[in-house]
C-alpha positions in Angstrom: -55.8 22.1 -9.8 -57.6 18.9 -10.9 -55.6 15.7 -11.5 -55.4 14.2 -15.0 -57.1 10.9 -15.6 -53.7 9.2 -15.9 -52.7 10.6 -12.6 -55.9 9.5 -10.9 -55.5 6.1 -12.4 -51.9 5.8 -11.2 -52.9 6.8 -7.6 -55.9 4.4 -7.7 -53.5 1.6 -8.6 -51.0 2.4 -5.9 -53.4 3.0 -3.0 -54.5 -0.7 -2.8 -50.9 -1.7 -2.1 -50.9 0.5 1.0 -54.3 -0.8 2.2 -53.2 -4.5 1.6 -50.1 -4.0 3.7 -51.9 -2.1 6.4 -54.7 -4.7 6.8 -52.4 -7.6 6.7 -50.1 -5.9 9.3 -53.0 -5.4 11.6 -54.1 -9.1 11.0 -50.7 -10.4 11.9 -50.6 -8.2 15.0 -54.0 -9.5 16.1 -53.0 -13.1 15.5 -49.8 -12.6 17.6 -51.7 -10.9 20.5 -54.3 -13.7 20.4 -51.7 -16.4 20.5 -49.3 -14.9 23.1 -51.3 -12.5 25.1 -51.0 -8.7 25.7 -48.8 -8.6 28.8 -45.0 -8.4 29.1 -44.2 -11.5 27.0 -41.7 -13.0 24.7 -37.9 -12.5 24.4 -36.1 -9.3 25.1 -35.8 -8.7 21.3 -39.6 -8.1 21.1 -40.9 -4.6 21.0 -43.7 -4.2 23.5 -46.8 -2.7 21.9 -48.0 0.6 23.0 -50.3 3.2 21.4 -47.2 5.2 20.1 -45.6 2.0 18.8 -48.9 1.0 17.1 -49.4 4.3 15.4 -45.7 4.4 14.3 -45.8 0.8 13.0 -49.1 1.5 11.1 -47.7 4.5 9.4 -44.5 2.5 8.5 -46.4 -0.4 7.1 -48.8 1.8 5.1 -45.8 3.8 3.8 -44.0 0.7 2.8 -47.1 -0.6 0.9 -47.5 2.7 -0.9 -43.8 2.9 -1.8 -43.8 -0.7 -3.1 -47.0 0.2 -5.1 -45.4 3.2 -6.6 -42.3 1.3 -7.6 -44.4 -1.5 -9.0 -46.8 0.7 -11.0 -44.3 3.3 -12.2 -41.1 1.3 -12.8 -41.0 -2.5 -12.3 -44.1 -3.1 -14.3 -42.3 -1.8 -17.4 -39.0 -3.5 -16.6 -40.5 -7.0 -16.4 -43.4 -6.4 -18.9 -42.2 -9.2 -21.2 -41.5 -11.8 -18.5 -43.9 -14.6 -17.5 -46.2 -14.3 -14.5 -44.0 -16.6 -12.3 -40.7 -15.0 -13.4 -42.1 -11.6 -12.7 -43.2 -12.6 -9.1 -39.8 -14.2 -8.4 -37.7 -11.3 -9.7 -39.9 -8.7 -7.8 -39.7 -10.7 -4.6 -35.9 -10.5 -4.8 -35.9 -6.7 -5.5 -38.4 -6.0 -2.8 -36.7 -8.3 -0.2 -33.6 -6.1 -0.4 -35.8 -3.0 0.0 -37.7 -4.4 3.0 -34.4 -5.2 4.7 -33.5 -1.6 4.4 -36.8 -0.7 5.8 -36.3 -2.9 8.8 -32.7 -1.5 9.2 -34.3 2.0 9.6 -37.6 1.4 11.3 -36.7 -1.2 14.0 -34.1 1.1 15.7 -36.6 4.0 15.6 -39.3 1.9 17.2 -36.9 0.7 19.9 -35.8 4.2 20.7 -39.5 5.2 21.1 -40.0 2.3 23.5 -36.9 3.0 25.5 -37.4 6.8 25.4 -33.9 7.4 24.2 -32.2 8.5 20.9 -31.7 6.2 18.0 -27.9 6.1 18.4 -28.0 4.8 21.9 -25.9 1.5 22.1 -28.9 -0.2 23.8 -31.0 0.4 20.6 -28.4 -1.2 18.3 -27.8 -4.1 20.8 -31.5 -4.9 20.6 -31.4 -4.6 16.9 -28.6 -7.2 16.7 -30.5 -9.5 19.1 -33.5 -9.1 16.9 -31.7 -10.0 13.7 -30.4 -13.2 15.3 -33.8 -14.1 16.8 -36.9 -16.0 15.7 -38.7 -12.6 15.7 -36.8 -11.7 12.6 -37.9 -14.9 10.9 -41.5 -14.2 11.9 -41.4 -10.6 10.6 -39.7 -11.8 7.4 -42.4 -14.4 6.8 -45.1 -11.7 7.4 -43.5 -9.3 5.0 -43.1 -12.1 2.4 -46.8 -12.9 2.7 -47.8 -9.2 2.3 -45.5 -8.8 -0.6 -46.7 -11.8 -2.4 -50.4 -10.9 -1.9 -49.9 -7.4 -3.1 -47.9 -8.5 -6.1 -50.5 -11.2 -6.9 -53.2 -8.5 -6.7 -51.2 -6.3 -9.0 -50.8 -9.1 -11.7 -54.5 -10.1 -11.5 -55.8 -6.5 -11.7 -53.4 -5.8 -14.6 -54.8 -8.8 -16.6 -58.5 -8.4 -16.0 -58.7 -4.7 -15.3 -58.7 -2.9 -11.9 -62.2 -1.5 -12.4 -63.6 -5.0 -13.3 -61.8 -6.5 -10.3 -63.2 -3.7 -8.0 -66.7 -4.4 -9.4 -66.2 -8.2 -8.6 -65.2 -7.4 -5.0 -68.0 -5.0 -4.4 -70.6 -7.1 -6.2 -71.9 -4.1 -8.1 -73.0 -6.2 -11.0 -73.8 -9.4 -9.1 -77.4 -8.7 -10.0 -78.0 -7.3 -13.6 -78.5 -3.6 -13.8 -79.7 -1.4 -16.7 -77.6 1.6 -17.5 -77.0 4.0 -20.4 -73.7 3.9 -22.1 -71.7 5.1 -25.1 -69.8 2.5 -27.1 -67.0 2.9 -29.7 -66.1 0.0 -31.8 -62.6 0.7 -33.3 -61.2 -1.5 -36.0 -57.7 -1.5 -37.7 -57.9 -0.8 -41.4 -56.5 -3.5 -43.8 -55.6 -5.7 -40.8 -55.8 -9.0 -42.9 -53.4 -7.6 -45.5 -51.0 -6.4 -42.8 -51.2 -9.7 -41.0 -50.4 -11.6 -44.2 -47.5 -9.3 -45.0 -45.9 -9.5 -41.5 -46.7 -13.0 -40.5 -48.4 -14.1 -37.2 -45.6 -13.2 -34.7 -44.7 -9.9 -36.1 -48.3 -8.9 -36.5 -48.9 -9.8 -32.9 -46.0 -7.6 -31.9 -47.5 -4.7 -34.0 -50.9 -5.3 -32.3 -49.3 -5.0 -28.9 -47.6 -1.7 -29.6 -50.8 -0.5 -31.4 -52.9 -1.1 -28.2 -50.2 0.5 -26.0 -50.1 3.7 -28.2 -54.0 4.0 -28.0 -54.3 3.5 -24.4 -53.2 6.9 -23.2 -55.8 8.7 -25.3 -58.5 6.4 -23.8 -57.4 7.2 -20.3 -57.2 10.9 -21.0 -60.8 10.9 -22.2 -62.1 8.6 -19.3 -62.8 5.7 -21.5 -62.9 2.1 -20.3 -61.6 -0.8 -22.5 -64.5 -3.3 -22.6 -62.8 -5.9 -24.9 -60.0 -6.5 -27.3 -61.3 -8.7 -30.1 -58.4 -9.5 -32.5 -57.6 -6.1 -34.0 -60.8 -4.5 -32.7 -61.1 -2.5 -29.5 -64.4 -1.9 -27.8 -64.3 1.3 -25.7 -67.2 2.3 -23.4 -68.3 5.2 -21.2 -71.2 5.7 -18.9 -73.4 8.1 -20.8 -72.8 11.1 -18.6 -69.0 10.7 -18.7 -69.0 9.9 -22.4 -70.8 13.1 -23.5 -69.1 15.3 -20.8 -66.8 17.6 -22.9 -67.6 15.1 -25.7 -65.0 12.7 -24.4 -66.1 9.9 -26.7 -65.5 12.0 -29.8 -62.3 13.7 -28.5 -61.0 10.1 -27.7 -61.2 9.2 -31.3 -59.2 12.1 -32.6 -56.7 11.9 -29.7 -56.1 8.3 -30.6 -55.6 9.3 -34.3 -53.1 12.0 -33.2 -51.1 9.7 -31.0 -50.9 7.0 -33.7 -49.8 9.5 -36.3 -47.0 10.8 -34.1 -45.7 7.2 -34.1 -46.2 6.5 -37.8 -42.5 6.9 -38.6 -41.5 4.4 -35.9 -44.1 1.9 -37.2 -42.8 2.2 -40.8 -39.2 1.6 -39.7 -40.1 -1.3 -37.4 -42.9 -3.0 -39.4 -42.9 -1.4 -42.8 -46.4 -0.3 -42.3 -48.2 2.4 -40.2 -51.5 1.1 -38.8 -54.7 3.3 -39.0 -58.3 2.7 -37.9 -61.9 3.5 -38.3 -64.6 3.7 -35.6 -68.4 3.6 -35.0 -70.0 5.2 -32.0 -73.5 4.8 -30.6 -75.3 5.1 -27.2 -78.2 3.5 -25.6 -79.4 1.2 -22.8 -77.6 -2.0 -21.9 -77.9 -4.6 -19.2 -74.8 -5.1 -17.3 -74.0 -8.1 -15.0 -71.8 -11.0 -14.1 -72.1 -14.1 -16.2 -70.3 -17.4 -16.7 -69.9 -20.7 -14.9 -66.3 -21.8 -15.6 -65.1 -18.1 -16.0 -66.7 -15.1 -14.6 -67.1 -11.9 -16.7 -68.9 -8.6 -16.4 -70.6 -8.2 -19.8 -72.9 -5.7 -21.5 -75.9 -7.0 -23.5 -78.3 -5.0 -25.6 -79.1 -4.0 -29.2 -76.8 -1.0 -28.8 -73.6 -3.2 -29.1 -74.8 -4.8 -32.3 -75.8 -1.5 -33.7 -72.5 0.1 -32.9 -70.6 -2.8 -34.6 -72.7 -2.4 -37.7 -72.2 1.4 -37.8 -68.5 0.8 -37.6 -68.7 -1.6 -40.5 -70.2 1.2 -42.7 -67.1 3.3 -42.6 -65.8 1.7 -45.8 -69.2 2.2 -47.5 -69.2 5.9 -46.8 -65.4 6.2 -47.1 -65.0 7.9 -43.7 -63.0 7.1 -40.5 -65.7 7.8 -38.0 -69.5 7.4 -38.0 -71.7 8.2 -35.1 -75.5 7.7 -34.7 -78.1 10.4 -34.5 -78.9 9.1 -31.0 -75.4 10.0 -29.9 -75.2 13.2 -32.0 -78.2 14.5 -30.2 -76.5 13.9 -26.8 -73.2 15.6 -27.7 -72.4 19.1 -26.4 -71.8 22.1 -28.8 -68.1 21.9 -29.7 -66.0 24.3 -31.7 -63.3 21.9 -32.4 -65.3 19.4 -34.5 -68.2 19.5 -36.9 -71.0 17.0 -37.4 -72.0 16.2 -41.1 -75.0 14.0 -42.0 -74.0 11.3 -44.4 -77.3 9.6 -44.9 -79.7 7.0 -43.4 -79.1 3.3 -43.2 -81.2 0.3 -42.3 -79.1 -1.8 -40.0 -79.4 -5.5 -40.1 -81.7 -6.7 -37.3 -83.4 -3.3 -36.8 -86.8 -2.4 -38.1 -86.2 1.3 -38.3 -83.6 3.2 -40.4 -80.9 5.1 -38.5 -79.5 8.6 -39.4 -75.8 8.7 -39.4 -73.1 11.4 -39.1 -69.4 11.8 -39.6 -67.2 14.2 -37.7 -64.4 16.3 -39.0 
């Protein structure tokens, strides 16, 4: 059974937490060994490292990181979604500190019982645990956990703000040098946005936009799309060409977003007095992708295909349709019984010498 795109994305957001905790745990261990040595050292509260203890500790640290990642992605992200960056970090540190103390309460006695080759309820185990809690070793472990927690939460907030895939591409240097690739683009624009903004006012309109983007995101994920930019009330969604035309994801994405938004129309009417709708233009072609910027780095796409897609979307009102796709994209799409293509004419797009044949989908 294949995993859904949403599940894959959730897993991909949780796994880095486990890796961050594991790598930092190994780093702290290496630093301690380098500073103190590998013999019988330190106070009686310290657990001597052995292969069994190392494996057990690695699994515990990895498990803690994954569990924190799961809580963060599935639950706490939503709970503190309206708080500032600093407030979120502070609240989460408090929540996780309580959790981590519980982990120590469970893991330390088990590790001691492994070292002493005895059962976990042996009085010697709990005497060592008490000695540990009142020692500097506890302070050291707490500092290490606090650092791991802060770094993993900082990663979570940064990846949430700039996008996990973009952050990964920055780390790997995938687009450090410009590359040419074929992509599908969808320019999606809210209908009558100026009128809606004037009716609601700036603050209320911003709240509507926030919910509007949230309601469209699941359909984008289900159809393997990537949000390239939010520009006011416009969303630019992109796919690598192969992924965009696989199962006609790019077209299915449009109708899935329409469906999801229609299901929420009653809520929008009760909350804002208006139900937002949108129109979209789709096109495909070659773009150059790379990092750019001196004061602020971004990964951007450049090429005529973006300008053409924007202008195709702008023709929706002219042809009185909600979706227009180019002939270039129509030729790439797979046969699909769910939707039909209908030619609506040819158009000379500004900045292009040749006319473009256009289609709508119903």
